[in-house]
C-alpha positions in Angstrom: -0.1 0.3 0.4 0.8 4.2 -0.3 0.4 5.9 2.0 -0.5 9.5 0.7 -0.3 12.7 2.4 -3.3 12.9 4.6 -2.3 9.2 5.8 -4.9 6.9 3.7 -3.7 4.2 2.3 -4.1 3.7 -1.7 -2.7 0.2 -3.0 -0.5 0.5 -5.8 -1.4 0.1 -9.3 -0.4 -1.0 -13.1 -1.5 1.9 -16.1 -3.4 0.5 -18.6 -1.3 -0.3 -21.7 -4.2 -0.2 -24.3 -1.7 -1.9 -26.7 -4.1 -2.8 -30.1 -5.3 -6.0 -30.5 -4.5 -5.7 -34.3 -2.3 -3.3 -36.1 -3.9 -4.7 -39.9 -5.1 -1.2 -40.7 -7.6 -2.7 -43.5 -9.0 -5.0 -40.9 -10.2 -1.9 -38.6 -12.2 -0.4 -41.3 -14.0 -3.6 -41.9 -18.0 -2.8 -41.5 -19.7 -4.2 -38.1 -20.4 -7.8 -37.4 -23.4 -9.4 -35.9 -21.6 -9.4 -32.5 -21.1 -5.0 -33.2 -24.7 -4.8 -33.4 -25.3 -5.9 -29.5 -25.4 -2.9 -26.7 -22.1 -1.6 -25.6 -21.2 -2.6 -22.2 -20.3 0.5 -21.5 -23.7 2.5 -20.4 -25.3 5.8 -21.6 -27.1 8.2 -19.2 -29.5 10.9 -20.9 -30.7 14.1 -19.6 -34.1 14.4 -19.9 -35.3 17.9 -21.5 -37.5 19.6 -24.3 -36.0 17.4 -26.8 -36.1 13.7 -25.3 -39.0 14.4 -23.0 -41.7 12.7 -25.3 -42.6 9.1 -25.3 -41.9 8.7 -29.2 -38.7 10.3 -28.9 -37.8 8.0 -25.2 -39.2 4.8 -27.5 -36.2 5.8 -29.8 -33.6 6.5 -27.0 -34.4 3.6 -25.8 -33.5 1.3 -28.9 -30.6 4.0 -29.7 -28.7 2.3 -25.8 -30.3 4.8 -23.7 -29.9 2.9 -19.9 -30.2 5.4 -17.4 -32.4 8.9 -17.7 -31.2 11.7 -15.9 -34.0 14.5 -14.6 -31.9 17.9 -13.6 -33.9 19.5 -10.9 -32.1 22.6 -11.6 -34.0 23.9 -14.1 -38.4 23.1 -14.6 -40.7 22.8 -12.6 -41.7 19.7 -10.8 -44.4 19.0 -12.4 -42.9 18.8 -16.2 -40.2 16.4 -14.3 -43.0 14.5 -13.3 -44.4 14.3 -16.6 -41.7 13.3 -18.3 -40.9 10.4 -15.8 -44.6 9.3 -16.4 -43.6 9.2 -20.5 -40.7 7.3 -19.5 -43.0 4.5 -17.9 -45.0 4.4 -21.0 -41.9 4.4 -23.5 -40.5 1.4 -21.3 -44.0 -0.3 -21.4 -43.8 0.3 -24.9 -40.6 -0.9 -26.0 -39.8 -3.4 -22.7 -36.7 -2.2 -22.2 -35.6 -1.3 -18.6 -34.3 1.9 -17.5 -33.1 3.4 -14.5 -33.6 7.1 -13.1 -31.4 8.9 -11.5 -32.6 12.3 -9.6 -29.7 15.2 -9.9 -30.6 18.1 -7.0 -29.8 21.7 -7.4 -27.6 21.9 -3.8 -24.6 23.8 -3.2 -24.9 24.9 -7.2 -24.6 29.0 -6.9 -27.0 30.3 -9.7 -27.0 33.3 -11.6 -31.0 33.6 -12.8 -32.1 35.6 -15.6 -35.6 36.7 -16.6 -37.5 33.7 -18.5 -41.3 32.4 -19.0 -42.5 29.0 -19.3 -43.6 27.6 -22.6 -46.6 25.4 -23.6 -44.8 22.0 -22.0 -43.5 24.1 -18.5 -39.8 24.0 -19.8 -38.6 27.4 -19.0 -37.3 29.5 -22.0 -35.1 33.1 -21.8 -36.5 36.1 -23.9 -33.6 38.1 -24.8 -29.5 37.1 -24.6 -27.4 39.4 -22.6 -24.3 40.9 -25.1 -21.0 40.9 -22.9 -17.8 42.8 -24.3 -14.7 41.5 -23.2 -12.8 44.7 -20.6 -16.3 45.2 -19.3 -17.3 45.8 -15.1 -19.8 43.3 -14.2 -21.5 43.5 -10.6 -22.1 40.5 -8.9 -24.8 40.8 -6.1 -26.9 39.0 -4.0 -30.0 41.1 -4.3 -32.2 39.1 -6.6 -34.9 41.5 -6.7 -31.9 42.9 -9.0 -32.7 43.1 -12.7 -30.0 40.7 -14.6 -28.4 43.0 -17.2 -24.9 43.3 -19.1 -23.6 45.1 -16.2 -25.5 43.5 -13.1 -25.8 39.6 -12.5 -27.9 38.8 -9.3 -26.7 35.5 -7.9 -28.4 33.3 -5.2 -25.7 33.3 -2.8 -26.0 36.4 -0.1 -22.4 35.8 1.2 -20.9 35.3 -1.9 -18.9 38.2 -1.3 -16.8 36.4 1.9 -15.8 33.9 -0.9 -13.8 35.9 -3.1 -11.1 37.9 -3.1 -9.3 40.2 -5.4 -8.1 38.3 -9.0 -10.0 35.2 -8.5 -11.3 33.6 -11.7 -14.5 32.9 -12.5 -16.9 31.1 -14.8 -20.7 32.2 -16.5 -22.1 30.2 -18.8 -25.5 28.7 -20.0 -26.9 25.8 -18.3 -24.9 22.8 -19.7 -22.9 24.9 -21.8 -19.4 23.3 -23.1 -17.4 26.4 -21.8 -16.2 26.5 -25.6 -19.8 28.8 -26.9 -20.9 31.8 -27.1 -23.4 31.5 -24.0 -20.2 31.4 -21.5 -17.8 34.1 -20.3 -14.9 34.5 -18.1 -13.9 37.5 -15.3 -11.7 38.0 -13.2 -12.6 40.0 -9.8 -11.0 44.0 -10.1 -12.7 44.5 -6.5 -15.1 43.7 -3.5 -17.5 46.4 -2.7 -19.9 45.6 0.6 -21.8 42.2 -0.7 -20.7 42.7 -4.4 -18.5 42.1 -6.3 -16.6 43.7 -9.0 -15.4 41.8 -12.2 -14.0 42.3 -15.5 -15.0 40.7 -18.7 -12.4 38.3 -20.4 -13.9 37.6 -23.0 -17.4 38.7 -25.7 -20.3 36.5 -25.0 -23.3 36.4 -26.0 -25.4 35.1 -22.4 -28.7 33.5 -23.1 -30.8 30.4 -22.7 -32.0 29.0 -19.2 -29.6 29.9 -16.6 -26.2 30.7 -16.1 -23.8 29.0 -14.0 -20.9 30.3 -11.9 -18.1 28.8 -10.8 -14.3 30.0 -9.6 -11.1 28.5 -9.2 -7.5 30.1 -8.7 -5.4 31.8 -11.0 -2.7 28.6 -10.8 -5.4 25.9 -11.8 -4.8 23.7 -8.7 -8.3 24.4 -7.4 -9.3 26.5 -4.4 -12.5 27.3 -5.6 -15.6 28.6 -4.0 -15.8 27.3 -0.2 -19.3 26.4 -0.3 -19.6 23.8 2.4 -21.7 26.7 4.7 -24.5 26.1 2.2 -27.0 23.5 2.8 -26.3 20.0 1.0 -29.8 20.0 -0.4 -31.7 23.6 -0.9 -35.3 23.5 0.5 -36.9 23.0 -2.9 -34.5 19.5 -3.2 -36.0 18.2 -0.2 -39.8 19.6 -0.7 -39.3 17.9 -4.3 -37.5 14.2 -3.1 -40.2 14.1 -0.1 -43.2 15.1 -3.2 -41.9 12.1 -5.0 -42.0 9.5 -2.2 -45.5 10.5 -1.2 -46.7 10.0 -4.6 -44.4 6.8 -5.3 -42.2 8.3 -8.3 -40.3 5.4 -8.8 -36.2 6.6 -9.1 -33.2 4.5 -8.4 -29.9 7.5 -7.9 -30.1 10.7 -6.4 -26.8 12.9 -7.8 -25.1 15.0 -5.1 -24.3 18.3 -6.8 -21.1 19.6 -5.2 -20.1 16.7 -2.9 -17.4 18.0 -0.5 -17.1 14.8 2.0 -18.4 11.7 3.1 -20.2 13.1 6.0 -22.4 15.3 2.3 -22.7 11.4 1.5 -24.3 10.5 5.5 -26.6 13.4 5.4 -28.3 13.0 2.3 -28.6 8.6 3.1 -30.3 9.8 6.4 -32.6 12.1 4.5 -33.9 9.4 2.2 -34.6 6.9 4.7 -36.4 9.5 6.7 -38.5 10.0 3.4 -38.8 6.0 3.2 -36.6 6.2 0.2 -33.6 4.3 2.0 -33.6 1.7 -1.2 -32.5 4.9 -3.4 -28.7 5.3 -4.3 -26.3 8.0 -3.7 -23.7 9.1 -7.0 -21.4 11.5 -5.3 -21.1 14.5 -8.0 -17.4 15.6 -7.7 -17.2 19.1 -9.6 -14.3 20.7 -7.6 -10.5 20.0 -6.1 -12.0 20.3 -2.5 -13.6 17.0 -3.5 -10.1 15.1 -4.9 -8.9 16.1 -1.8 -11.9 14.5 0.4 -11.8 11.9 -2.4 -11.2 8.5 0.3 -14.4 9.7 2.7 -16.4 10.5 -0.4 -15.6 7.5 -2.3 -16.4 5.1 1.2 -19.7 6.3 1.4 -20.8 6.5 -1.8 -22.8 4.3 -4.2 -20.7 5.5 -7.1 -18.9 8.6 -8.7 -19.8 11.1 -10.9 -16.6 12.7 -12.8 -18.1 16.2 -13.4 -15.6 17.2 -15.8 -17.5 20.7 -16.8 -17.3 21.9 -13.7 -14.4 20.1 -12.5 -12.4 21.1 -15.8 -12.6 24.8 -14.2 -11.1 24.2 -11.1 -8.2 22.7 -12.2 -5.4 23.4 -14.7 -6.0 21.5 -17.7 -2.7 20.0 -18.2 -3.6 18.3 -15.3 -6.9 17.1 -16.2 -6.1 13.9 -18.2 -4.0 12.6 -15.2 -6.9 13.4 -12.7 -9.1 11.6 -15.0 -7.2 8.5 -15.6 -7.1 8.2 -11.6 -10.4 8.6 -10.8 -11.6 6.3 -13.0 -8.9 3.6 -11.6 -9.1 4.4 -8.1 -13.1 3.7 -8.5 -12.0 0.6 -10.5 -10.5 -0.5 -7.2 -13.0 0.0 -4.8 -15.6 -1.5 -7.3 -17.9 1.7 -7.6 -19.6 2.5 -10.4 -18.1 5.7 -12.3 -19.6 7.9 -15.1 -18.2 10.5 -16.9 -19.7 13.7 -18.7 -19.4 16.1 -21.0 -18.7 13.7 -23.8 -19.8 14.7 -27.4 -21.0 18.4 -26.4 -20.9 19.8 -30.3 -23.5 17.1 -31.2 -25.8 19.3 -29.5 -26.1 21.3 -33.1 -24.1 19.1 -35.0 -24.7 15.7 -36.6 -21.6 14.2 -36.0 -19.0 14.1 -33.0 -15.3 16.1 -33.2 -12.4 12.9 -33.7 -11.5 14.8 -30.6 -14.7 13.9 -28.8 -14.6 10.6 -30.0 -11.0 9.7 -29.0 -12.1 11.0 -25.6 -14.6 8.9 -25.2 -13.0 6.0 -26.4 -10.2 6.3 -24.0 -12.5 6.7 -21.3 -13.8 2.8 -22.1 -10.3 2.2 -22.2 -9.6 3.5 -18.7 -12.4 1.2 -17.2 -15.5 3.8 -16.8 -18.6 2.5 -16.3 -21.2 5.0 -17.3 -21.3 8.0 -20.0 -23.8 11.1 -19.3 -25.2 13.0 -22.4 -26.2 16.4 -20.7 -27.0 19.7 -23.3 -27.0 16.5 -26.0 -30.5 15.3 -25.4 -31.8 17.9 -23.2 -32.1 20.2 -25.8 -29.8 19.0 -28.7 -31.1 18.8 -32.6 -29.5 14.9 -32.6 -30.6 13.6 -29.3 -31.2 10.3 -31.3 -28.1 9.9 -33.0 -26.0 11.1 -30.1 -27.1 8.0 -28.1 -26.7 5.8 -30.9 -22.8 7.5 -31.8 -22.2 7.0 -28.4 -23.0 3.6 -28.3 -20.8 2.6 -31.1 -17.5 4.7 -30.2 -17.9 2.9 -26.4 -18.4 -0.5 -28.7 -15.5 -0.1 -30.5 -13.3 0.6 -27.8 -14.3 -2.1 -25.5 -12.9 -4.6 -28.8 -9.5 -2.7 -27.5 -10.0 -3.3 -23.7 -7.6 -5.8 -22.4 -10.2 -7.2 -19.5 -7.4 -10.1 -18.8 -4.4 -7.4 -17.4 -7.6 -5.2 -15.8 -8.5 -9.0 -13.9 -4.7 -10.1 -13.3 -4.1 -6.8 -11.4 -7.2 -6.0 -9.2 -6.4 -9.9 -8.4 -2.8 -9.3 -7.2 -4.3 -6.3 -5.4 -7.1 -7.8 -3.7 -4.5 -10.9 -2.5 -2.0 -7.8 -0.8 -4.8 -5.9 0.5 -6.5 -9.1 2.3 -2.5 -9.7 3.9 -2.3 -6.2 4.9 -5.7 -5.3 6.4 -5.7 -8.9 8.3 -3.4 -7.8 10.2 -4.2 -4.5 11.1 -7.6 -5.9 12.2 -5.7 -8.7 14.4 -3.8 -5.7 15.6 -6.7 -3.4 16.4 -8.5 -6.5 18.1 -5.7 -7.2 20.1 -5.6 -3.3 21.5 -8.9 -3.5 22.3 -9.4 -4.3 25.4 -8.6 -1.3 27.2 -11.4 -0.1 25.4 -14.2 -2.2 25.5 -16.4 -0.6 27.5 -16.0 2.8 26.1 -18.4 3.5 23.2 -16.9 4.0 19.7 -17.3 7.5 19.2 -18.5 8.0 14.9 -16.1 10.3 13.1 -16.0 11.4 9.3 -14.0 9.5 7.5 -13.5 6.6 4.8 -15.9 3.9 5.1 -17.9 1.5 2.4 -21.1 2.7 0.9 -24.2 0.8 0.1 -24.1 0.2 -3.7 -20.4 -0.5 -4.4 -19.1 -4.2 -5.2 -17.7 -4.0 -1.8 -14.6 -2.2 -0.4 -12.0 -4.2 0.3 -9.1 -1.4 -0.1 -10.6 0.7 2.7 -8.8 0.5 6.2 -10.0 -1.2 8.8 -10.2 1.6 11.0 -12.4 3.2 8.1 -14.5 0.4 8.2 -15.5 0.5 11.7 -16.7 4.1 11.4 -18.8 2.6 8.5 -20.8 -0.1 10.5 -20.8 2.8 13.1 -22.5 4.8 10.7 -25.1 2.8 9.5 -25.8 1.4 12.7 -26.4 5.4 14.0 -28.6 5.9 10.4 -30.5 3.2 11.7 -30.7 4.5 15.0 -29.6 1.4 17.0 -27.9 2.1 20.4 -24.1 2.7 20.0 -21.8 0.3 20.6 -18.2 -0.5 22.3 -14.8 -0.3 20.5 -14.5 -3.8 21.1 -18.0 -5.3 20.0 -17.4 -2.7 16.9 -14.2 -4.3 16.1 -15.7 -7.8 15.9 -18.2 -7.1 14.0 -16.4 -4.8 11.7 -13.8 -7.9 11.3 -16.8 -10.3 10.7 -17.8 -7.5 8.0 -14.4 -7.4 6.0 -14.3 -11.5 5.8 -17.5 -11.6 4.5 -16.6 -9.2 1.9 -12.9 -10.9 0.8 -15.4 -14.4 0.3 -18.0 -12.9 -1.8 -14.8 -10.6 -3.8 -13.3 -14.0 -3.8 -15.9 -16.1 -5.2 -16.8 -12.7 -7.6 -12.9 -13.3 -8.7 -12.9 -16.8 -9.6 -16.6 -16.7 -11.2 -14.6 -14.2 -14.0 -11.4 -16.3 -14.1 -13.2 -19.2 -15.0 -15.3 -17.8 -17.7 -12.1 -16.9 -19.4 -10.5 -20.2 -19.2 -13.5 -22.4 -20.4 -14.5 -19.1 -22.6 -17.8 -18.8 -21.6 -20.0 -17.0 -24.1 -21.7 -15.2 -20.6 -21.8 -14.7 -16.5 -25.3 -15.3 -14.9 -25.5 -14.2 -11.0 -28.6 -15.0 -8.9 -29.1 -12.3 -6.6 -31.4 -9.6 -4.7 -29.4 -6.9 -4.4 -27.6 -7.0 -6.9 -24.2 -6.4 -4.9 -22.8 -9.7 -6.1 -23.4 -8.9 -9.8 -21.6 -5.3 -9.1 -18.5 -7.4 -7.9 -18.4 -9.5 -10.7 -18.6 -6.8 -12.4 -15.7 -5.1 -11.3 -13.5 -7.4 -12.4 -14.4 -6.5 -16.5 -15.1 -9.7 -17.8 -15.2 -10.3 -21.7 -18.3 -11.9 -21.8 -21.9 -9.8 -20.7 -22.7 -10.3 -17.3 -26.6 -11.2 -16.6 -28.1 -10.0 -13.0 -30.7 -12.5 -12.3 -32.8 -10.7 -9.5 -35.0 -12.4 -7.5 -37.5 -10.0 -6.1 -38.9 -10.6 -2.6 -42.4 -10.9 -1.0 -42.5 -8.6 2.4 -45.2 -7.3 4.4 -44.6 -2.9 4.4 -46.5 -1.0 6.5 -49.7 -3.8 6.6 -49.4 -4.4 3.1 -47.9 -7.1 0.6 -44.9 -5.6 -1.9 -42.5 -7.0 -3.5 -38.9 -5.8 -3.1 -36.4 -6.0 -6.2 -37.2 -4.2 -8.9 -34.9 -1.2 -7.7 -32.5 -4.0 -7.1 -32.5 -5.1 -10.8 -32.7 -0.9 -12.6 -29.8 -0.2 -10.4 -27.5 -2.9 -11.8 -27.8 -1.0 -14.9 -25.1 1.8 -14.0 -22.7 -1.0 -13.9 -20.3 -1.7 -17.2 -21.4 -4.9 -18.7 -24.2 -6.2 -16.5 -27.6 -6.6 -18.4 -30.7 -7.0 -15.3 -33.5 -10.0 -16.1 -35.4 -10.5 -13.4 -37.3 -13.9 -12.2 -40.7 -14.9 -10.8 -41.2 -13.8 -7.2 -42.0 -16.9 -5.6 -40.7 -19.4 -7.8 -41.9 -23.3 -7.5 -38.8 -24.7 -9.7 -35.4 -25.2 -9.3 -32.4 -22.6 -9.3 -31.1 -25.0 -12.4 -34.5 -24.5 -14.0 -34.5 -20.4 -13.5 -30.9 -20.7 -14.9 -31.8 -22.4 -17.8 -34.8 -20.1 -18.4 -32.7 -17.2 -18.1 -30.1 -18.8 -20.6 -32.7 -19.4 -22.8 -33.8 -15.6 -23.0 -30.1 -14.0 -23.3 -29.6 -17.0 -26.4 -33.2 -15.5 -28.1 -30.9 -11.6 -27.5 -27.7 -12.9 -28.9 -25.7 -12.8 -25.7 -24.6 -16.1 -25.8 -24.9 -18.5 -28.9 -25.3 -22.2 -28.4 -22.9 -24.8 -27.4 -21.2 -22.0 -25.2 -20.5 -22.0 -22.0 -22.5 -20.6 -19.4 -20.6 -19.1 -15.7 -23.3 -19.4 -13.0 -22.9 -17.5 -9.5 -25.7 -18.5 -7.2 -26.1 -19.3 -3.3 -26.1 -23.0 -2.7 -26.9 -23.4 1.7 -25.9 -19.8 2.5 -22.6 -20.4 0.5 -22.2 -18.8 -3.0 -20.7 -21.3 -5.3 -19.9 -21.0 -9.2 -21.5 -23.6 -11.8 -20.7 -24.2 -15.5 -23.5 -25.0 -17.7 -23.7 -25.8 -21.3 -25.9 -23.9 -24.1 -28.1 -26.1 -25.4 -28.1 -26.7 -29.3 -31.2 -26.0 -29.1 -31.4 -23.2 -27.7 -33.7 -20.2 -29.6 -31.8 -17.4 -31.8 -32.3 -14.2 -32.8 -34.4 -14.2 -35.7 -36.6 -18.0 -34.2 -40.3 -16.9 -33.2 -39.8 -16.3 -29.6 -41.6 -12.9 -27.8 -39.4 -10.2 -28.4 -36.5 -9.2 -25.9 -35.5 -5.6 -26.5 -32.1 -4.1 -27.8 -30.4 -2.7 -24.6 -29.3 -3.5 -21.2 -32.4 -4.3 -19.7 -33.6 -7.3 -20.5 -37.7 -7.8 -19.9 -38.4 -11.8 -20.4 -41.0 -14.1 -22.6 -44.1 -13.9 -21.5 -44.5 -17.8 -21.6 -41.6 -17.8 -19.3 -42.0 -18.1 -15.5 -40.5 -15.0 -15.2 -41.7 -11.6 -14.0 -40.4 -8.0 -13.9 -41.4 -7.0 -10.6 -44.4 -4.8 -9.7 -43.6 -2.3 -7.3 -47.1 -1.6 -5.5 -48.7 -3.7 -2.9 -49.8 -7.1 -3.8 -52.7 -7.6 -1.4 -54.8 -5.8 1.4 -53.0 -6.6 4.7 -53.6 -9.8 6.3 -57.0 -10.3 8.9 -57.4 -12.9 11.0 -55.9 -16.1 11.1 -57.1 -19.9 11.2 -57.1 -22.3 13.6 -54.4 -24.2 12.9 -51.0 -22.7 12.7 -49.6 -26.3 10.5 -52.7 -26.0 8.3 -52.0 -22.8 7.3 -48.5 -23.7 6.7 -49.0 -26.6 4.2 -52.3 -24.3 3.2 -49.8 -21.7 1.9 -47.4 -24.0 0.4 -50.2 -25.2 -1.8 -51.5 -21.9 -2.1 -47.9 -19.9 -3.2 -46.9 -22.9 -5.4 -50.0 -22.1 -7.6 -49.9 -18.8 -7.3 -46.7 -18.2 -8.4 -47.8 -19.7 -12.1 -50.7 -17.3 -11.8 -48.4 -14.3 -11.4 -45.8 -15.9 -14.4 -47.8 -15.0 -17.4 -49.2 -11.8 -16.6 -46.8 -9.6 -19.2 -44.0 -8.0 -18.4 -44.8 -4.6 -19.6 -48.5 -4.6 -17.6 -46.3 -5.6 -14.3 -43.9 -3.3 -14.4 -46.0 0.2 -15.3 -49.9 -1.3 -16.0 -52.4 -1.9 -13.1 -51.2 -3.1 -10.0 -50.1 -6.7 -9.1 -53.6 -6.9 -6.8 -56.0 -6.1 -9.9 -54.2 -8.7 -11.8 -55.0 -11.1 -9.4 -58.2 -10.2 -8.9 -59.1 -10.6 -12.6 -57.2 -14.2 -12.3 -59.2 -15.4 -9.3 -62.3 -14.8 -11.6 -61.9 -17.7 -14.3 -60.7 -19.7 -10.8 -62.7 -22.4 -9.1 -64.7 -21.6 -6.4 -62.8 -23.8 -3.4 -59.3 -22.2 -5.3 -60.4 -18.4 -4.7 -61.4 -19.7 -1.1 -58.1 -21.0 -0.6 -56.6 -17.1 -1.7 -59.0 -15.6 0.3 -58.5 -18.0 3.1 -54.6 -16.9 3.2 -55.1 -13.2 2.6 -56.7 -12.9 5.9 -53.6 -14.5 8.4 -52.2 -11.8 10.4 -48.8 -10.0 9.5 -46.6 -11.8 11.7 -47.9 -15.1 10.2 -47.9 -14.5 6.6 -44.4 -13.0 6.4 -43.1 -16.4 8.1 -44.8 -18.1 5.6 -43.1 -15.8 2.6 -39.6 -16.4 4.3 -40.2 -20.4 4.1 -41.2 -20.3 0.5 -38.3 -17.8 -0.5 -35.6 -19.7 1.5 -34.3 -22.1 -1.1 
């Protein structure tokens, strides 16, 4: 391990070589093969806006390769964004494709406001542009009653002047501006007058659009921009919006934290989500300035994923440092198994049907560096070619992935994991041996690194950081404080468990490479094991076969697991597939159905091998299954599967995308005999699972509730069967939960 200046541990890494697999130039120019028509392993995030929010356009985006949709609360009313999400649900229903949703917040953003009006759809549009000439003075004032002009910019932070010094450099640009267009301006601080900051424009500009965003960095380009830590992590508008989404049951899967400054920010956001009943939502920390890079260890330890926000970050550090920062950032996230998203990729396609050579090479290099996803901003929000941009991004990623050295990545991570386990085990043993003197004292929580809930595990964090993370999680759940000794024992057990998962995932990838498998299937409920497998970047696709669970929550039956399936869409190479919530067959049958579904889409071919990771008697095992010679391939007469990263199932197969709504009403009164109840429950559950399995996936995802489906099916059942179902619904809550657990134990 290498110790940095702040005392944190960083394992030594080997930089990717990126040697091309072929230097035969004519072969590189050949038309794409059939395999090239498959979706890229690298995921594509699209920002929804006027150019992309209609149902018809979203269908085109899904078919082109969009796997995650981003809704930015910075601009547009909440009702506007809710309608966008409803349109997305309709598009998913029509295509049968899965798409995860990211909610981006205003957070600590400092804004410069302009007069605007809403168009007929509710999107804010500015009325006129503001001309700026190089050399003129501009006054930045916290007086929001002031009208914006070429001389006065009202800013949204009332203590803005306290953060500024003479000679500071600022950037003001249009919302999602590239920094190189006519709608952005650089300015330098000339003097500070009370609460106002007087600046001098450095270039000509025509400021227009919805909103201009302000950012600053120091002259040397080494960071040191605005210190916004005293601004709230989430604005009142953000909190109100999240509360409204939660109350209305609007589904989203990730929360992107703007200007994340430390791991404490992530914990604060996680607590807010839990208070709103959104504990299943994962957190993506946006790294947007140099101060966040200084706190990278604590942020990456707590967050479920990270966003390399190159637009703002590139303005806060020197341009010549950006490439090194980007490569180190992606490599660190790869080591931790945390998904990393990179922004600002094809800016010119906002107005042009073709990217520049530099942009195409930039995206390809990001793929070779190991990025999980790339994010489109203005290209899909207001661009003229949103569908073409997504298709072009997928094509670039697909070509770059053919040159990616999967084996070298695996070898590098495996060697690091082995060294890290030895060092951390020794550290844990020393800590436990020294803990007897503190055995009665409570563990005091402090800010530091930790382990977030959604990455592929964190075997490269320190044992001390793991203790802090576990204490943080207990504090978040409202549990009592524990002694040093107890926390350390729990942390040691958790560390051992993480390493077991880590090495099973590595073994699965190694096995797949050895037998030249065409596919890896991971049976999971949370998607965590699939993320671990994706961390090792196998050359073949990974199907995350998520098995939903039936639980009783707030006196209602609900299926959990749909969100977990969509959240795996952020991981490179992972394709989510949902299994039946109460599947009555064996795991081998379920795996075979998943193989058939993958073969019908072209993800695996007849006579190839499939490596499966599944739980057997509480232990993870790796199994190799063949693809039957008679497996259906694309073009056969089977229920269609989408051309995207998220797969639905054929409606005839007993696998179902789980509805997120309550399944039944709460139980009422129990039958007298518990044994008879459980016997009845087994027979009813087995038969009901078949009833559920025949429902269309699109209906289950976005149509009427599962309860309505079951009621409609019940009408066609014999009277005896109806009585059995009715009796099961009248069981008490505790007994019903026990029954569900017994049915799902396998």
